[in-house]
PDB file of N, CA, C and O in Angstrom:
ATOM      1  N   UNK A   1     136.402 111.933  29.884  1.00  0.00           N
ATOM      2  CA  UNK A   1     137.612 112.454  30.260  1.00  0.00           C
ATOM      3  C   UNK A   1     138.032 112.521  32.065  1.00  0.00           C
ATOM      4  O   UNK A   1     139.141 112.600  32.592  1.00  0.00           O
ATOM      5  N   UNK A   2     136.953 112.468  32.553  1.00  0.00           N
ATOM      6  CA  UNK A   2     137.252 112.173  33.933  1.00  0.00           C
ATOM      7  C   UNK A   2     137.577 110.985  34.326  1.00  0.00           C
ATOM      8  O   UNK A   2     137.868 110.846  35.514  1.00  0.00           O
ATOM      9  N   UNK A   3     137.611 109.712  33.338  1.00  0.00           N
ATOM     10  CA  UNK A   3     138.494 108.236  33.881  1.00  0.00           C
ATOM     11  C   UNK A   3     139.425 108.172  33.525  1.00  0.00           C
ATOM     12  O   UNK A   3     140.287 107.383  33.912  1.00  0.00           O
ATOM     13  N   UNK A   4     139.553 109.210  32.450  1.00  0.00           N
ATOM     14  CA  UNK A   4     141.182 109.369  31.715  1.00  0.00           C
ATOM     15  C   UNK A   4     142.184 109.885  32.683  1.00  0.00           C
ATOM     16  O   UNK A   4     143.336 109.457  32.762  1.00  0.00           O
ATOM     17  N   UNK A   5     141.588 110.999  33.546  1.00  0.00           N
ATOM     18  CA  UNK A   5     142.109 111.646  34.576  1.00  0.00           C
ATOM     19  C   UNK A   5     142.670 110.645  35.798  1.00  0.00           C
ATOM     20  O   UNK A   5     143.773 110.691  36.344  1.00  0.00           O
ATOM     21  N   UNK A   6     141.807 109.933  35.994  1.00  0.00           N
ATOM     22  CA  UNK A   6     141.358 109.263  37.400  1.00  0.00           C
ATOM     23  C   UNK A   6     142.475 108.429  37.257  1.00  0.00           C
ATOM     24  O   UNK A   6     143.274 108.314  38.186  1.00  0.00           O
ATOM     25  N   UNK A   7     142.654 107.691  35.944  1.00  0.00           N
ATOM     26  CA  UNK A   7     143.990 106.714  35.328  1.00  0.00           C
ATOM     27  C   UNK A   7     145.125 107.402  35.607  1.00  0.00           C
ATOM     28  O   UNK A   7     145.906 106.861  36.390  1.00  0.00           O
ATOM     29  N   UNK A   8     145.394 108.405  35.185  1.00  0.00           N
ATOM     30  CA  UNK A   8     146.826 109.190  35.059  1.00  0.00           C
ATOM     31  C   UNK A   8     146.978 109.266  36.397  1.00  0.00           C
ATOM     32  O   UNK A   8     148.042 108.913  36.905  1.00  0.00           O
ATOM     33  N   UNK A   9     145.932 109.739  37.155  1.00  0.00           N
ATOM     34  CA  UNK A   9     146.060 109.933  38.990  1.00  0.00           C
ATOM     35  C   UNK A   9     146.551 108.978  39.526  1.00  0.00           C
ATOM     36  O   UNK A   9     147.326 109.268  40.437  1.00  0.00           O
ATOM     37  N   UNK A  10     146.366 107.591  39.260  1.00  0.00           N
ATOM     38  CA  UNK A  10     146.586 106.236  39.566  1.00  0.00           C
ATOM     39  C   UNK A  10     148.069 105.808  39.138  1.00  0.00           C
ATOM     40  O   UNK A  10     148.968 105.269  39.784  1.00  0.00           O
ATOM     41  N   UNK A  11     148.009 106.145  38.119  1.00  0.00           N
ATOM     42  CA  UNK A  11     149.632 105.779  37.198  1.00  0.00           C
ATOM     43  C   UNK A  11     150.696 106.439  38.356  1.00  0.00           C
ATOM     44  O   UNK A  11     151.651 105.909  38.925  1.00  0.00           O
ATOM     45  N   UNK A  12     150.077 107.958  38.481  1.00  0.00           N
ATOM     46  CA  UNK A  12     151.458 108.872  38.876  1.00  0.00           C
ATOM     47  C   UNK A  12     151.617 108.367  40.260  1.00  0.00           C
ATOM     48  O   UNK A  12     152.737 108.203  40.745  1.00  0.00           O
ATOM     49  N   UNK A  13     150.182 108.037  41.108  1.00  0.00           N
ATOM     50  CA  UNK A  13     150.592 107.635  42.358  1.00  0.00           C
ATOM     51  C   UNK A  13     151.588 106.222  42.773  1.00  0.00           C
ATOM     52  O   UNK A  13     152.254 105.939  43.769  1.00  0.00           O
ATOM     53  N   UNK A  14     151.336 105.592  41.598  1.00  0.00           N
ATOM     54  CA  UNK A  14     152.081 103.957  41.864  1.00  0.00           C
ATOM     55  C   UNK A  14     153.569 104.637  41.328  1.00  0.00           C
ATOM     56  O   UNK A  14     154.516 103.855  41.416  1.00  0.00           O
ATOM     57  N   UNK A  15     153.855 105.880  40.832  1.00  0.00           N
ATOM     58  CA  UNK A  15     155.324 106.171  40.467  1.00  0.00           C
ATOM     59  C   UNK A  15     155.869 106.783  41.171  1.00  0.00           C
ATOM     60  O   UNK A  15     157.096 106.877  41.125  1.00  0.00           O
ATOM     61  N   UNK A  16     154.986 107.516  42.222  1.00  0.00           N
ATOM     62  CA  UNK A  16     155.449 108.245  43.391  1.00  0.00           C
ATOM     63  C   UNK A  16     155.816 107.430  44.922  1.00  0.00           C
ATOM     64  O   UNK A  16     156.537 107.832  45.835  1.00  0.00           O
ATOM     65  N   UNK A  17     155.126 106.304  44.826  1.00  0.00           N
ATOM     66  CA  UNK A  17     155.177 105.250  45.644  1.00  0.00           C
ATOM     67  C   UNK A  17     156.574 104.699  45.488  1.00  0.00           C
ATOM     68  O   UNK A  17     157.400 104.698  46.401  1.00  0.00           O
ATOM     69  N   UNK A  18     156.799 104.199  44.189  1.00  0.00           N
ATOM     70  CA  UNK A  18     158.251 103.601  43.707  1.00  0.00           C
ATOM     71  C   UNK A  18     159.343 104.435  43.719  1.00  0.00           C
ATOM     72  O   UNK A  18     160.438 103.873  43.728  1.00  0.00           O
ATOM     73  N   UNK A  19     159.306 106.141  43.722  1.00  0.00           N
ATOM     74  CA  UNK A  19     160.159 107.015  44.001  1.00  0.00           C
ATOM     75  C   UNK A  19     160.389 107.206  45.462  1.00  0.00           C
ATOM     76  O   UNK A  19     161.415 107.634  45.991  1.00  0.00           O
ATOM     77  N   UNK A  20     159.215 106.801  46.069  1.00  0.00           N
ATOM     78  CA  UNK A  20     159.590 107.363  47.689  1.00  0.00           C
ATOM     79  C   UNK A  20     160.338 105.660  48.400  1.00  0.00           C
ATOM     80  O   UNK A  20     160.911 105.628  49.489  1.00  0.00           O
ATOM     81  N   UNK A  21     160.226 104.914  47.863  1.00  0.00           N
ATOM     82  CA  UNK A  21     160.442 103.529  48.158  1.00  0.00           C
ATOM     83  C   UNK A  21     159.378 102.740  48.739  1.00  0.00           C
ATOM     84  O   UNK A  21     159.679 101.604  49.107  1.00  0.00           O
ATOM     85  N   UNK A  22     158.242 103.121  48.880  1.00  0.00           N
ATOM     86  CA  UNK A  22     156.895 102.233  49.258  1.00  0.00           C
ATOM     87  C   UNK A  22     156.511 101.295  48.071  1.00  0.00           C
ATOM     88  O   UNK A  22     157.025 101.257  46.953  1.00  0.00           O
ATOM     89  N   UNK A  23     155.714 100.713  48.462  1.00  0.00           N
ATOM     90  CA  UNK A  23     155.201  99.644  47.818  1.00  0.00           C
ATOM     91  C   UNK A  23     153.683 100.531  47.676  1.00  0.00           C
ATOM     92  O   UNK A  23     153.092 101.084  48.603  1.00  0.00           O
ATOM     93  N   UNK A  24     153.341 100.487  46.491  1.00  0.00           N
ATOM     94  CA  UNK A  24     152.189 101.024  46.292  1.00  0.00           C
ATOM     95  C   UNK A  24     150.841 100.968  46.736  1.00  0.00           C
ATOM     96  O   UNK A  24     149.878 101.681  46.453  1.00  0.00           O
ATOM     97  N   UNK A  25     150.967  99.868  47.577  1.00  0.00           N
ATOM     98  CA  UNK A  25     149.770  99.630  48.747  1.00  0.00           C
ATOM     99  C   UNK A  25     149.883  99.713  49.812  1.00  0.00           C
ATOM    100  O   UNK A  25     148.952  99.532  50.596  1.00  0.00           O
ATOM    101  N   UNK A  26     151.181 100.042  50.182  1.00  0.00           N
ATOM    102  CA  UNK A  26     151.567 100.712  51.550  1.00  0.00           C
ATOM    103  C   UNK A  26     151.879 102.342  51.565  1.00  0.00           C
ATOM    104  O   UNK A  26     152.503 102.778  52.532  1.00  0.00           O
ATOM    105  N   UNK A  27     151.519 103.122  50.665  1.00  0.00           N
ATOM    106  CA  UNK A  27     151.975 104.337  50.651  1.00  0.00           C
ATOM    107  C   UNK A  27     151.240 105.024  51.428  1.00  0.00           C
ATOM    108  O   UNK A  27     150.090 104.602  51.545  1.00  0.00           O
ATOM    109  N   UNK A  28     151.557 106.105  52.101  1.00  0.00           N
ATOM    110  CA  UNK A  28     151.145 106.932  53.264  1.00  0.00           C
ATOM    111  C   UNK A  28     150.232 107.885  52.675  1.00  0.00           C
ATOM    112  O   UNK A  28     150.656 108.402  51.641  1.00  0.00           O
ATOM    113  N   UNK A  29     148.995 108.279  53.098  1.00  0.00           N
ATOM    114  CA  UNK A  29     148.334 108.998  52.700  1.00  0.00           C
ATOM    115  C   UNK A  29     148.819 110.373  52.610  1.00  0.00           C
ATOM    116  O   UNK A  29     148.681 111.041  51.585  1.00  0.00           O
ATOM    117  N   UNK A  30     149.420 110.830  53.735  1.00  0.00           N
ATOM    118  CA  UNK A  30     150.381 112.149  53.896  1.00  0.00           C
ATOM    119  C   UNK A  30     152.056 111.774  53.869  1.00  0.00           C
ATOM    120  O   UNK A  30     152.666 110.860  54.425  1.00  0.00           O
ATOM    121  N   UNK A  31     152.485 112.777  53.060  1.00  0.00           N
ATOM    122  CA  UNK A  31     153.947 113.054  52.988  1.00  0.00           C
ATOM    123  C   UNK A  31     154.390 114.125  53.456  1.00  0.00           C
ATOM    124  O   UNK A  31     153.500 114.928  53.734  1.00  0.00           O
ATOM    125  N   UNK A  32     155.873 114.604  53.741  1.00  0.00           N
ATOM    126  CA  UNK A  32     156.309 115.833  54.394  1.00  0.00           C
ATOM    127  C   UNK A  32     156.680 116.718  53.367  1.00  0.00           C
ATOM    128  O   UNK A  32     156.657 116.257  52.226  1.00  0.00           O
ATOM    129  N   UNK A  33     156.973 117.736  53.503  1.00  0.00           N
ATOM    130  CA  UNK A  33     157.535 118.696  52.625  1.00  0.00           C
ATOM    131  C   UNK A  33     158.729 118.181  51.589  1.00  0.00           C
ATOM    132  O   UNK A  33     158.780 118.272  50.363  1.00  0.00           O
ATOM    133  N   UNK A  34     159.525 117.698  52.388  1.00  0.00           N
ATOM    134  CA  UNK A  34     160.759 116.968  51.643  1.00  0.00           C
ATOM    135  C   UNK A  34     160.731 116.061  50.947  1.00  0.00           C
ATOM    136  O   UNK A  34     161.492 116.000  49.982  1.00  0.00           O
ATOM    137  N   UNK A  35     159.718 114.949  51.269  1.00  0.00           N
ATOM    138  CA  UNK A  35     159.339 114.154  49.939  1.00  0.00           C
ATOM    139  C   UNK A  35     158.452 114.563  48.911  1.00  0.00           C
ATOM    140  O   UNK A  35     158.342 114.068  47.789  1.00  0.00           O
ATOM    141  N   UNK A  36     157.759 115.624  49.462  1.00  0.00           N
ATOM    142  CA  UNK A  36     157.463 116.450  48.569  1.00  0.00           C
ATOM    143  C   UNK A  36     157.622 116.877  47.452  1.00  0.00           C
ATOM    144  O   UNK A  36     157.002 116.785  46.392  1.00  0.00           O
ATOM    145  N   UNK A  37     158.999 117.616  47.962  1.00  0.00           N
ATOM    146  CA  UNK A  37     159.636 118.369  46.944  1.00  0.00           C
ATOM    147  C   UNK A  37     160.657 117.036  45.951  1.00  0.00           C
ATOM    148  O   UNK A  37     160.852 117.027  44.735  1.00  0.00           O
ATOM    149  N   UNK A  38     161.022 116.290  46.722  1.00  0.00           N
ATOM    150  CA  UNK A  38     161.690 115.324  45.944  1.00  0.00           C
ATOM    151  C   UNK A  38     161.045 114.552  44.839  1.00  0.00           C
ATOM    152  O   UNK A  38     161.689 114.124  43.881  1.00  0.00           O
ATOM    153  N   UNK A  39     159.354 114.330  45.040  1.00  0.00           N
ATOM    154  CA  UNK A  39     158.492 113.807  43.864  1.00  0.00           C
ATOM    155  C   UNK A  39     158.403 114.881  42.739  1.00  0.00           C
ATOM    156  O   UNK A  39     158.539 114.629  41.542  1.00  0.00           O
ATOM    157  N   UNK A  40     158.103 116.389  43.394  1.00  0.00           N
ATOM    158  CA  UNK A  40     158.166 117.196  42.297  1.00  0.00           C
ATOM    159  C   UNK A  40     159.649 117.712  41.283  1.00  0.00           C
ATOM    160  O   UNK A  40     159.720 118.277  40.192  1.00  0.00           O
ATOM    161  N   UNK A  41     160.689 117.217  42.226  1.00  0.00           N
ATOM    162  CA  UNK A  41     161.840 117.726  41.635  1.00  0.00           C
ATOM    163  C   UNK A  41     162.145 119.140  41.959  1.00  0.00           C
ATOM    164  O   UNK A  41     163.058 119.708  41.361  1.00  0.00           O
ATOM    165  N   UNK A  42     161.468 119.727  42.835  1.00  0.00           N
ATOM    166  CA  UNK A  42     161.997 121.158  43.421  1.00  0.00           C
ATOM    167  C   UNK A  42     162.655 121.146  44.831  1.00  0.00           C
ATOM    168  O   UNK A  42     162.521 120.023  45.320  1.00  0.00           O
ATOM    169  N   UNK A  43     163.153 121.787  45.452  1.00  0.00           N
ATOM    170  CA  UNK A  43     163.136 122.035  46.852  1.00  0.00           C
ATOM    171  C   UNK A  43     162.492 122.233  47.537  1.00  0.00           C
ATOM    172  O   UNK A  43     161.586 122.895  47.031  1.00  0.00           O
ATOM    173  N   UNK A  44     162.230 121.953  49.196  1.00  0.00           N
ATOM    174  CA  UNK A  44     161.499 122.106  49.977  1.00  0.00           C
ATOM    175  C   UNK A  44     161.311 123.794  50.136  1.00  0.00           C
ATOM    176  O   UNK A  44     160.214 124.282  50.408  1.00  0.00           O
ATOM    177  N   UNK A  45     162.296 124.453  49.969  1.00  0.00           N
ATOM    178  CA  UNK A  45     162.372 125.875  50.149  1.00  0.00           C
ATOM    179  C   UNK A  45     161.448 126.347  49.108  1.00  0.00           C
ATOM    180  O   UNK A  45     160.772 127.351  49.329  1.00  0.00           O
ATOM    181  N   UNK A  46     161.348 125.652  47.883  1.00  0.00           N
ATOM    182  CA  UNK A  46     160.747 126.143  46.913  1.00  0.00           C
ATOM    183  C   UNK A  46     158.985 125.941  46.854  1.00  0.00           C
ATOM    184  O   UNK A  46     158.079 126.416  46.169  1.00  0.00           O
ATOM    185  N   UNK A  47     159.093 124.925  48.019  1.00  0.00           N
ATOM    186  CA  UNK A  47     157.661 124.542  48.103  1.00  0.00           C
ATOM    187  C   UNK A  47     157.122 125.621  49.126  1.00  0.00           C
ATOM    188  O   UNK A  47     155.957 126.017  49.101  1.00  0.00           O
ATOM    189  N   UNK A  48     157.937 126.000  49.899  1.00  0.00           N
ATOM    190  CA  UNK A  48     157.794 127.036  50.853  1.00  0.00           C
ATOM    191  C   UNK A  48     157.098 128.317  50.520  1.00  0.00           C
ATOM    192  O   UNK A  48     156.147 128.752  51.169  1.00  0.00           O
ATOM    193  N   UNK A  49     157.742 129.027  49.239  1.00  0.00           N
ATOM    194  CA  UNK A  49     157.761 130.009  48.379  1.00  0.00           C
ATOM    195  C   UNK A  49     156.239 129.543  47.821  1.00  0.00           C
ATOM    196  O   UNK A  49     155.293 130.047  48.426  1.00  0.00           O
ATOM    197  N   UNK A  50     155.982 128.774  46.898  1.00  0.00           N
ATOM    198  CA  UNK A  50     154.537 128.192  46.665  1.00  0.00           C
ATOM    199  C   UNK A  50     153.293 128.554  47.786  1.00  0.00           C
ATOM    200  O   UNK A  50     152.365 129.353  47.663  1.00  0.00           O
ATOM    201  N   UNK A  51     153.591 127.775  48.768  1.00  0.00           N
ATOM    202  CA  UNK A  51     152.658 128.068  49.708  1.00  0.00           C
ATOM    203  C   UNK A  51     152.495 129.721  50.185  1.00  0.00           C
ATOM    204  O   UNK A  51     151.385 130.242  50.299  1.00  0.00           O
ATOM    205  N   UNK A  52     153.559 130.328  50.400  1.00  0.00           N
ATOM    206  CA  UNK A  52     152.837 131.668  51.002  1.00  0.00           C
ATOM    207  C   UNK A  52     152.652 132.515  50.061  1.00  0.00           C
ATOM    208  O   UNK A  52     152.018 133.545  50.288  1.00  0.00           O
ATOM    209  N   UNK A  53     153.267 132.188  48.597  1.00  0.00           N
ATOM    210  CA  UNK A  53     152.798 133.077  47.308  1.00  0.00           C
ATOM    211  C   UNK A  53     151.493 132.888  46.670  1.00  0.00           C
ATOM    212  O   UNK A  53     150.934 133.702  45.936  1.00  0.00           O
ATOM    213  N   UNK A  54     150.955 131.452  47.107  1.00  0.00           N
ATOM    214  CA  UNK A  54     149.848 131.177  46.300  1.00  0.00           C
ATOM    215  C   UNK A  54     149.956 130.798  44.742  1.00  0.00           C
ATOM    216  O   UNK A  54     149.070 130.848  43.889  1.00  0.00           O
ATOM    217  N   UNK A  55     151.528 130.337  44.594  1.00  0.00           N
ATOM    218  CA  UNK A  55     151.721 130.364  42.838  1.00  0.00           C
ATOM    219  C   UNK A  55     151.044 129.718  42.214  1.00  0.00           C
ATOM    220  O   UNK A  55     150.447 129.972  41.168  1.00  0.00           O
ATOM    221  N   UNK A  56     151.117 128.236  43.217  1.00  0.00           N
ATOM    222  CA  UNK A  56     150.474 127.429  42.198  1.00  0.00           C
ATOM    223  C   UNK A  56     149.442 126.741  43.509  1.00  0.00           C
ATOM    224  O   UNK A  56     149.695 126.595  44.705  1.00  0.00           O
ATOM    225  N   UNK A  57     148.198 126.407  42.707  1.00  0.00           N
ATOM    226  CA  UNK A  57     147.081 125.496  43.666  1.00  0.00           C
ATOM    227  C   UNK A  57     147.392 124.279  43.794  1.00  0.00           C
ATOM    228  O   UNK A  57     147.087 123.336  43.063  1.00  0.00           O
ATOM    229  N   UNK A  58     148.112 124.294  44.890  1.00  0.00           N
ATOM    230  CA  UNK A  58     148.828 122.759  45.329  1.00  0.00           C
ATOM    231  C   UNK A  58     148.376 122.684  47.131  1.00  0.00           C
ATOM    232  O   UNK A  58     148.913 123.223  48.098  1.00  0.00           O
ATOM    233  N   UNK A  59     147.266 121.847  47.043  1.00  0.00           N
ATOM    234  CA  UNK A  59     146.673 121.941  48.673  1.00  0.00           C
ATOM    235  C   UNK A  59     148.046 121.290  49.509  1.00  0.00           C
ATOM    236  O   UNK A  59     148.842 120.457  49.075  1.00  0.00           O
ATOM    237  N   UNK A  60     148.040 121.866  50.656  1.00  0.00           N
ATOM    238  CA  UNK A  60     148.889 121.448  51.889  1.00  0.00           C
ATOM    239  C   UNK A  60     148.206 121.258  52.768  1.00  0.00           C
ATOM    240  O   UNK A  60     147.079 121.718  52.585  1.00  0.00           O
ATOM    241  N   UNK A  61     148.403 120.595  54.029  1.00  0.00           N
ATOM    242  CA  UNK A  61     148.066 120.484  55.252  1.00  0.00           C
ATOM    243  C   UNK A  61     149.004 121.252  56.464  1.00  0.00           C
ATOM    244  O   UNK A  61     150.190 120.966  56.304  1.00  0.00           O
ATOM    245  N   UNK A  62     148.823 121.945  57.364  1.00  0.00           N
ATOM    246  CA  UNK A  62     149.751 122.438  57.999  1.00  0.00           C
ATOM    247  C   UNK A  62     148.791 122.504  59.415  1.00  0.00           C
ATOM    248  O   UNK A  62     147.673 123.008  59.524  1.00  0.00           O
ATOM    249  N   UNK A  63     149.788 121.676  60.684  1.00  0.00           N
ATOM    250  CA  UNK A  63     149.617 121.634  61.950  1.00  0.00           C
ATOM    251  C   UNK A  63     150.810 122.420  62.690  1.00  0.00           C
ATOM    252  O   UNK A  63     151.936 121.929  62.615  1.00  0.00           O
ATOM    253  N   UNK A  64     150.676 123.250  63.183  1.00  0.00           N
ATOM    254  CA  UNK A  64     151.776 123.822  63.905  1.00  0.00           C
ATOM    255  C   UNK A  64     152.718 124.324  62.875  1.00  0.00           C
ATOM    256  O   UNK A  64     152.520 125.223  62.058  1.00  0.00           O
ATOM    257  N   UNK A  65     153.950 123.474  63.076  1.00  0.00           N
ATOM    258  CA  UNK A  65     155.322 123.812  62.252  1.00  0.00           C
ATOM    259  C   UNK A  65     154.843 123.178  60.906  1.00  0.00           C
ATOM    260  O   UNK A  65     154.856 123.843  59.870  1.00  0.00           O
ATOM    261  N   UNK A  66     154.354 121.675  60.947  1.00  0.00           N
ATOM    262  CA  UNK A  66     154.254 120.623  60.442  1.00  0.00           C
ATOM    263  C   UNK A  66     153.727 120.586  59.020  1.00  0.00           C
ATOM    264  O   UNK A  66     152.580 120.186  59.218  1.00  0.00           O
ATOM    265  N   UNK A  67     153.812 120.705  58.093  1.00  0.00           N
ATOM    266  CA  UNK A  67     153.512 120.669  56.631  1.00  0.00           C
ATOM    267  C   UNK A  67     153.365 119.316  56.022  1.00  0.00           C
ATOM    268  O   UNK A  67     154.412 118.677  55.920  1.00  0.00           O
ATOM    269  N   UNK A  68     152.400 118.824  55.651  1.00  0.00           N
ATOM    270  CA  UNK A  68     151.989 117.828  54.899  1.00  0.00           C
ATOM    271  C   UNK A  68     151.455 117.793  53.618  1.00  0.00           C
ATOM    272  O   UNK A  68     150.607 118.651  53.371  1.00  0.00           O
ATOM    273  N   UNK A  69     151.752 116.995  52.734  1.00  0.00           N
ATOM    274  CA  UNK A  69     150.872 116.796  51.189  1.00  0.00           C
ATOM    275  C   UNK A  69     149.925 115.882  51.308  1.00  0.00           C
ATOM    276  O   UNK A  69     149.855 115.306  52.394  1.00  0.00           O
ATOM    277  N   UNK A  70     149.381 115.677  50.701  1.00  0.00           N
ATOM    278  CA  UNK A  70     148.388 114.154  50.139  1.00  0.00           C
ATOM    279  C   UNK A  70     148.746 113.949  49.314  1.00  0.00           C
ATOM    280  O   UNK A  70     148.888 114.783  48.420  1.00  0.00           O
ATOM    281  N   UNK A  71     149.144 112.416  49.204  1.00  0.00           N
ATOM    282  CA  UNK A  71     149.920 111.730  47.987  1.00  0.00           C
ATOM    283  C   UNK A  71     148.910 112.107  46.832  1.00  0.00           C
ATOM    284  O   UNK A  71     149.346 112.522  45.758  1.00  0.00           O
ATOM    285  N   UNK A  72     147.537 111.959  47.065  1.00  0.00           N
ATOM    286  CA  UNK A  72     146.755 112.268  45.918  1.00  0.00           C
ATOM    287  C   UNK A  72     146.708 113.410  45.252  1.00  0.00           C
ATOM    288  O   UNK A  72     146.421 113.470  44.056  1.00  0.00           O
ATOM    289  N   UNK A  73     147.064 114.680  46.176  1.00  0.00           N
ATOM    290  CA  UNK A  73     147.045 115.753  45.415  1.00  0.00           C
ATOM    291  C   UNK A  73     148.199 116.465  44.992  1.00  0.00           C
ATOM    292  O   UNK A  73     148.183 117.606  44.531  1.00  0.00           O
ATOM    293  N   UNK A  74     149.443 115.583  45.207  1.00  0.00           N
ATOM    294  CA  UNK A  74     150.330 115.515  44.218  1.00  0.00           C
ATOM    295  C   UNK A  74     150.108 115.149  43.108  1.00  0.00           C
ATOM    296  O   UNK A  74     150.316 115.903  42.157  1.00  0.00           O
ATOM    297  N   UNK A  75     149.689 114.058  42.969  1.00  0.00           N
ATOM    298  CA  UNK A  75     149.365 112.978  42.192  1.00  0.00           C
ATOM    299  C   UNK A  75     148.550 113.693  40.701  1.00  0.00           C
ATOM    300  O   UNK A  75     148.864 113.544  39.520  1.00  0.00           O
ATOM    301  N   UNK A  76     147.391 114.513  41.326  1.00  0.00           N
ATOM    302  CA  UNK A  76     146.534 115.172  40.537  1.00  0.00           C
ATOM    303  C   UNK A  76     147.330 116.287  39.695  1.00  0.00           C
ATOM    304  O   UNK A  76     147.326 116.403  38.469  1.00  0.00           O
ATOM    305  N   UNK A  77     148.052 117.127  40.683  1.00  0.00           N
ATOM    306  CA  UNK A  77     148.695 118.298  40.829  1.00  0.00           C
ATOM    307  C   UNK A  77     149.618 117.767  39.234  1.00  0.00           C
ATOM    308  O   UNK A  77     149.731 118.574  38.311  1.00  0.00           O
ATOM    309  N   UNK A  78     150.029 116.763  39.164  1.00  0.00           N
ATOM    310  CA  UNK A  78     151.094 116.486  38.047  1.00  0.00           C
ATOM    311  C   UNK A  78     150.430 116.055  37.120  1.00  0.00           C
ATOM    312  O   UNK A  78     150.748 116.422  35.989  1.00  0.00           O
ATOM    313  N   UNK A  79     149.328 115.166  37.287  1.00  0.00           N
ATOM    314  CA  UNK A  79     148.322 114.532  36.264  1.00  0.00           C
ATOM    315  C   UNK A  79     147.649 116.174  35.614  1.00  0.00           C
ATOM    316  O   UNK A  79     147.812 116.307  34.401  1.00  0.00           O
ATOM    317  N   UNK A  80     147.194 116.936  36.081  1.00  0.00           N
ATOM    318  CA  UNK A  80     146.893 118.224  35.344  1.00  0.00           C
ATOM    319  C   UNK A  80     147.868 119.157  34.729  1.00  0.00           C
ATOM    320  O   UNK A  80     147.501 119.960  33.871  1.00  0.00           O
ATOM    321  N   UNK A  81     149.148 119.078  35.152  1.00  0.00           N
ATOM    322  CA  UNK A  81     150.230 119.362  34.396  1.00  0.00           C
ATOM    323  C   UNK A  81     151.036 118.938  33.638  1.00  0.00           C
ATOM    324  O   UNK A  81     152.192 119.361  33.663  1.00  0.00           O
ATOM    325  N   UNK A  82     150.704 118.168  32.929  1.00  0.00           N
ATOM    326  CA  UNK A  82     151.172 117.261  32.007  1.00  0.00           C
ATOM    327  C   UNK A  82     150.516 117.235  30.782  1.00  0.00           C
ATOM    328  O   UNK A  82     149.330 117.048  30.511  1.00  0.00           O
ATOM    329  N   UNK A  83     151.892 117.547  29.798  1.00  0.00           N
ATOM    330  CA  UNK A  83     151.528 118.338  28.436  1.00  0.00           C
ATOM    331  C   UNK A  83     151.964 117.326  27.384  1.00  0.00           C
ATOM    332  O   UNK A  83     152.463 116.303  27.853  1.00  0.00           O
ATOM    333  N   UNK A  84     151.871 117.410  25.953  1.00  0.00           N
ATOM    334  CA  UNK A  84     152.818 116.587  24.976  1.00  0.00           C
ATOM    335  C   UNK A  84     153.951 117.941  24.534  1.00  0.00           C
ATOM    336  O   UNK A  84     155.097 117.593  24.248  1.00  0.00           O
ATOM    337  N   UNK A  85     153.709 119.029  24.500  1.00  0.00           N
ATOM    338  CA  UNK A  85     154.238 119.811  23.870  1.00  0.00           C
ATOM    339  C   UNK A  85     154.095 121.345  24.641  1.00  0.00           C
ATOM    340  O   UNK A  85     153.259 121.650  25.491  1.00  0.00           O
ATOM    341  N   UNK A  86     155.064 122.113  24.131  1.00  0.00           N
ATOM    342  CA  UNK A  86     155.233 123.446  24.896  1.00  0.00           C
ATOM    343  C   UNK A  86     154.135 124.362  24.446  1.00  0.00           C
ATOM    344  O   UNK A  86     154.178 125.497  24.919  1.00  0.00           O
ATOM    345  N   UNK A  87     153.102 124.063  23.572  1.00  0.00           N
ATOM    346  CA  UNK A  87     152.276 125.153  23.188  1.00  0.00           C
ATOM    347  C   UNK A  87     150.978 124.710  23.573  1.00  0.00           C
ATOM    348  O   UNK A  87     150.000 125.457  23.544  1.00  0.00           O
ATOM    349  N   UNK A  88     150.924 123.218  24.023  1.00  0.00           N
ATOM    350  CA  UNK A  88     149.764 122.856  24.424  1.00  0.00           C
ATOM    351  C   UNK A  88     149.437 123.733  26.165  1.00  0.00           C
ATOM    352  O   UNK A  88     150.259 123.805  27.078  1.00  0.00           O
ATOM    353  N   UNK A  89     148.129 124.247  26.170  1.00  0.00           N
ATOM    354  CA  UNK A  89     147.602 124.956  27.334  1.00  0.00           C
ATOM    355  C   UNK A  89     147.599 123.764  28.437  1.00  0.00           C
ATOM    356  O   UNK A  89     147.208 122.629  28.163  1.00  0.00           O
ATOM    357  N   UNK A  90     148.112 124.175  29.794  1.00  0.00           N
ATOM    358  CA  UNK A  90     148.005 123.536  30.751  1.00  0.00           C
ATOM    359  C   UNK A  90     147.285 123.959  31.844  1.00  0.00           C
ATOM    360  O   UNK A  90     147.200 123.242  32.841  1.00  0.00           O
TER     361      UNK A  90
END
């Protein structure tokens, strides 16, 4: 199961790279909240609400006012939330 999840994460990382206009080999380790929102199909303000309320377990880095997300954390978040039908537990 762990290797399947790892393979999903790598596939999603490649999709993130393509979506943001990076080559998979030159994808940065961290992206800003606007890029993370684009990846997730949400608004940056929605991510701000998630951070402040703890609604989702989506790790982020904060240095001063700067907010960054690890691409690997976003890929894992998406891989763990991938389902096949609405009745499936996520």
